[in-house]
RODO-2510 file (C-alpha; in nm, 4 decimals, decimal comma):
residues 203
     n   res          X          Y          Z
     1     m    -1,1541     0,3134     1,0562
     2     k    -1,1907    -0,0879     1,0662
     3     k    -1,5906    -0,0030     1,0478
     4     i    -1,5203     0,2052     0,7317
     5     a    -1,2984    -0,0452     0,5826
     6     i    -1,5764    -0,3116     0,6434
     7     a    -1,8275    -0,0814     0,4900
     8     l    -1,6277    -0,0195     0,1583
     9     l    -1,5894    -0,3964     0,1355
    10     c    -1,9381    -0,4877     0,1648
    11     m    -2,0230    -0,2168    -0,0782
    12     i    -1,7959    -0,3357    -0,3526
    13     m    -1,9215    -0,7103    -0,2562
    14     a    -2,2935    -0,5474    -0,3145
    15     v    -2,2143    -0,3902    -0,6284
    16     g    -2,0547    -0,7110    -0,7425
    17     v    -2,3626    -0,9111    -0,6764
    18     a    -2,5808    -0,6587    -0,8612
    19     m    -2,3445    -0,6355    -1,1876
    20     a    -2,2839    -1,0112    -1,2027
    21     q    -2,2334    -1,0687    -1,5576
    22     k    -1,9134    -1,1244    -1,8016
    23     s    -1,8200    -0,7836    -1,7946
    24     f    -1,7521    -0,7946    -1,4114
    25     t    -1,5055    -0,9954    -1,2225
    26     f    -1,3742    -0,9967    -0,8633
    27     g    -1,1302    -1,2107    -0,6516
    28     p    -0,8387    -1,1974    -0,4145
    29     k    -0,4787    -1,0481    -0,4877
    30     i    -0,1537    -1,0982    -0,2619
    31     g     0,1582    -0,9404    -0,3369
    32     v     0,5321    -0,8082    -0,2067
    33     d     0,5866    -0,4546    -0,1195
    34     y     0,9054    -0,2378    -0,1432
    35     t     0,8077     0,0759     0,0919
    36     h     0,9544     0,3847     0,2043
    37     f     0,9253     0,7512     0,2843
    38     w     0,9932     1,0335     0,0774
    39     g     0,9723     1,4276     0,1077
    40     e     1,1841     1,7173     0,2103
    41     n     1,4669     1,6182     0,4444
    42     v     1,3489     1,2722     0,4610
    43     e     1,6401     1,0006     0,5380
    44     h     1,4421     0,6786     0,5512
    45     g     1,5464     0,3900     0,3548
    46     g     1,3147     0,1410     0,2369
    47     m     1,1831    -0,1948     0,3554
    48     l     1,0187    -0,5308     0,2107
    49     n     0,6738    -0,5590     0,3234
    50     y     0,3396    -0,7212     0,2150
    51     q    -0,0313    -0,6722     0,0909
    52     a    -0,3282    -0,8836     0,0569
    53     g    -0,7125    -0,8003     0,0011
    54     l    -0,9590    -0,8016    -0,2892
    55     f    -1,0484    -0,6465    -0,6139
    56     m    -1,3293    -0,6154    -0,8404
    57     e    -1,3377    -0,4982    -1,2264
    58     y    -1,5777    -0,4072    -1,4374
    59     r    -1,5187    -0,3558    -1,7939
    60     f    -1,7040    -0,0841    -1,9882
    61     t    -1,5537    -0,1805    -2,3212
    62     d    -1,2642    -0,3867    -2,4558
    63     k    -1,0173    -0,1175    -2,3837
    64     l    -1,1482     0,0125    -2,0742
    65     s    -1,2439    -0,0769    -1,7267
    66     i    -1,2729     0,0222    -1,3594
    67     a    -1,0913    -0,1615    -1,0694
    68     p    -1,1515    -0,0582    -0,7010
    69     e    -0,9765    -0,2617    -0,4383
    70     v    -0,9878    -0,3073    -0,0573
    71     v    -0,6284    -0,4069     0,0493
    72     f    -0,4375    -0,4586     0,3788
    73     a    -0,0736    -0,2866     0,3241
    74     a     0,2013    -0,2841     0,5658
    75     q     0,4136     0,0014     0,5062
    76     g     0,7166     0,2088     0,6344
    77     g     1,0642     0,2767     0,6381
    78     k     1,3969     0,2764     0,8426
    79     y     1,7058     0,4481     0,8926
    80     e     2,0148     0,3880     1,0657
    81     l     2,2591     0,6366     1,2653
    82     d     2,6216     0,5585     1,3339
    83     e     2,7379     0,7640     1,6345
    84     g     3,0866     0,6088     1,5965
    85     s     3,2745     0,4064     1,8452
    86     g     3,0614     0,1126     1,7865
    87     i     2,7398     0,2894     1,8664
    88     v     2,4961     0,2551     1,6120
    89     y     2,1073     0,3481     1,6393
    90     k     1,8463     0,1562     1,3991
    91     h     1,4880     0,3001     1,3662
    92     s     1,2189     0,1502     1,1486
    93     n     0,8680     0,3190     1,1386
    94     h     0,5783     0,0815     1,0544
    95     v     0,2516     0,2287     0,9113
    96     n    -0,0296     0,0044     0,8467
    97     y    -0,3508     0,0705     0,6206
    98     i    -0,6439    -0,0576     0,4731
    99     n    -0,6051     0,1060     0,1211
   100     v    -0,8761     0,1558    -0,1187
   101     p    -0,7239     0,2217    -0,4646
   102     v    -0,9732     0,2890    -0,7631
   103     m    -0,7767     0,2294    -1,1126
   104     l    -0,8975     0,3334    -1,4339
   105     k    -0,7518     0,0340    -1,6806
   106     f    -0,6787     0,0807    -2,0256
   107     y    -0,5839    -0,2302    -2,2462
   108     v    -0,3307    -0,1793    -2,4998
   109     c    -0,3996    -0,5173    -2,5921
   110     p    -0,6010    -0,8202    -2,4496
   111     a    -0,3239    -0,9289    -2,1818
   112     v    -0,1770    -0,5925    -2,0932
   113     s    -0,3397    -0,2876    -1,9273
   114     i    -0,2162     0,0612    -1,8126
   115     d    -0,3503     0,1207    -1,4528
   116     f    -0,3772     0,4835    -1,2999
   117     g    -0,5794     0,5970    -1,0107
   118     p    -0,6137     0,7714    -0,6817
   119     q    -0,5977     0,5762    -0,3499
   120     v    -0,7127     0,6494    -0,0087
   121     g    -0,5824     0,4498     0,3054
   122     f    -0,6922     0,4163     0,6467
   123     n    -0,4638     0,4100     0,8986
   124     i    -0,5055     0,0910     1,1264
   125     y    -0,1600     0,0586     1,3667
   126     s     0,1773     0,2312     1,3598
   127     k     0,4755     0,1479     1,5788
   128     n     0,8258     0,2344     1,5850
   129     i     1,0938    -0,0046     1,6667
   130     s     1,4331     0,1252     1,7914
   131     e     1,7588    -0,0724     1,8275
   132     y     2,0440     0,0624     2,0244
   133     n     2,3871    -0,1451     1,9397
   134     d     2,6611    -0,0235     2,1564
   135     g     2,9643    -0,2556     2,0753
   136     g     2,7789    -0,5820     2,0600
   137     v     2,5402    -0,4828     2,3551
   138     v     2,1834    -0,4536     2,1941
   139     d     1,8730    -0,2702     2,3543
   140     k     1,5541    -0,2983     2,1593
   141     e     1,2198    -0,1027     2,2258
   142     t     0,8930    -0,0804     2,0417
   143     k     0,6436     0,2329     2,0666
   144     d     0,3086     0,2742     1,9474
   145     i     0,3108     0,5858     1,7545
   146     k    -0,0418     0,5815     1,6126
   147     n    -0,1284     0,9095     1,7813
   148     y     0,1441     1,0384     1,5865
   149     t     0,0175     0,9308     1,2409
   150     n    -0,2434     1,0684     1,0442
   151     s    -0,5620     0,8504     0,9942
   152     i    -0,5936     0,9219     0,6264
   153     d    -0,3378     0,8930     0,3621
   154     f    -0,4185     1,0022    -0,0197
   155     g    -0,2042     0,9048    -0,2927
   156     v    -0,1962     0,8054    -0,6742
   157     g    -0,1099     0,4856    -0,8275
   158     l     0,0433     0,3949    -1,1496
   159     g     0,1214     0,0473    -1,2812
   160     l     0,0787    -0,2238    -1,5404
   161     t    -0,1208    -0,5402    -1,5172
   162     y    -0,0493    -0,8732    -1,7309
   163     n    -0,3074    -1,1607    -1,7819
   164     i    -0,0938    -1,4579    -1,7404
   165     a    -0,4438    -1,6461    -1,8280
   166     k    -0,7934    -1,5693    -1,8297
   167     d    -0,8133    -1,6068    -1,4646
   168     v    -0,4763    -1,5147    -1,3327
   169     f    -0,2845    -1,2010    -1,3518
   170     v     0,0391    -1,0257    -1,2181
   171     q     0,0899    -0,6531    -1,1326
   172     g     0,3217    -0,3892    -1,0857
   173     r     0,2528    -0,0661    -0,9489
   174     y     0,3975     0,2277    -0,7695
   175     t     0,1865     0,4080    -0,5299
   176     m     0,3056     0,7818    -0,4332
   177     g     0,1481     0,9384    -0,1067
   178     l     0,0482     1,3016    -0,1560
   179     t    -0,0009     1,3872     0,2032
   180     n     0,2079     1,3604     0,5348
   181     t     0,2106     1,0291     0,6981
   182     f     0,2666     1,1766     1,0271
   183     k     0,1740     1,4680     1,2452
   184     e     0,4133     1,7472     1,2808
   185     a     0,5101     1,6509     1,6329
   186     y     0,6676     1,3489     1,5049
   187     s     0,7946     1,3956     1,1243
   188     q     0,6562     1,6982     0,9213
   189     h     0,7290     1,5933     0,5548
   190     a     0,7482     1,1974     0,4993
   191     k     0,4968     1,0626     0,2614
   192     n     0,4596     0,7204     0,1614
   193     g     0,5899     0,5607    -0,1137
   194     n     0,5114     0,1664    -0,2423
   195     a     0,6544    -0,0107    -0,5114
   196     q     0,4367    -0,3509    -0,5354
   197     i     0,4180    -0,6609    -0,7267
   198     a     0,1367    -0,8511    -0,6817
   199     i    -0,0579    -1,1704    -0,8440
   200     g    -0,4314    -1,2467    -0,8401
   201     y    -0,7209    -1,4595    -0,9324
   202     r    -1,0515    -1,3571    -1,0973
   203     f    -1,3679    -1,5207    -1,0318
***
């Protein structure tokens, strides 16, 4: 999966070199995410996470552009079980991806665009952190669950980009996973959800 992500990044940068002109920009972006799982009988709550990566944008017209990205995103969700008598179980599932969204951007005005498009994610690693609290006595355990996580994740994103200045923008987006995050042996119906706020710089 790492080789795939590197190849995609190289492809994006190669396209950028070939298309270097006023209608082409690229640069880094970084953001804060609120991630969760959704689906039938899924009881996970959300957690704060982060993302960081690179983007490129090619303007076809003043109103329309396409913007692929290569982004590392920490995702996941958590839940808590209270057994009573002071016994509490806390679980968090952390699933981490190299995400490749390809956003079609429609500029409603020079400073604001509506962004929509598909995303494919490549799972890098996954872990479960379990905490058992029995009346103040805490036991914590971390497990590798990559073998229980599907390696590919498909989703679709919708959001807005606001250009603060010529070279700086802020971005809000929600990406809804369309495929199961885990294999049936672990959790059959959980899908990824990711609400994100990011800032980026254009070169």
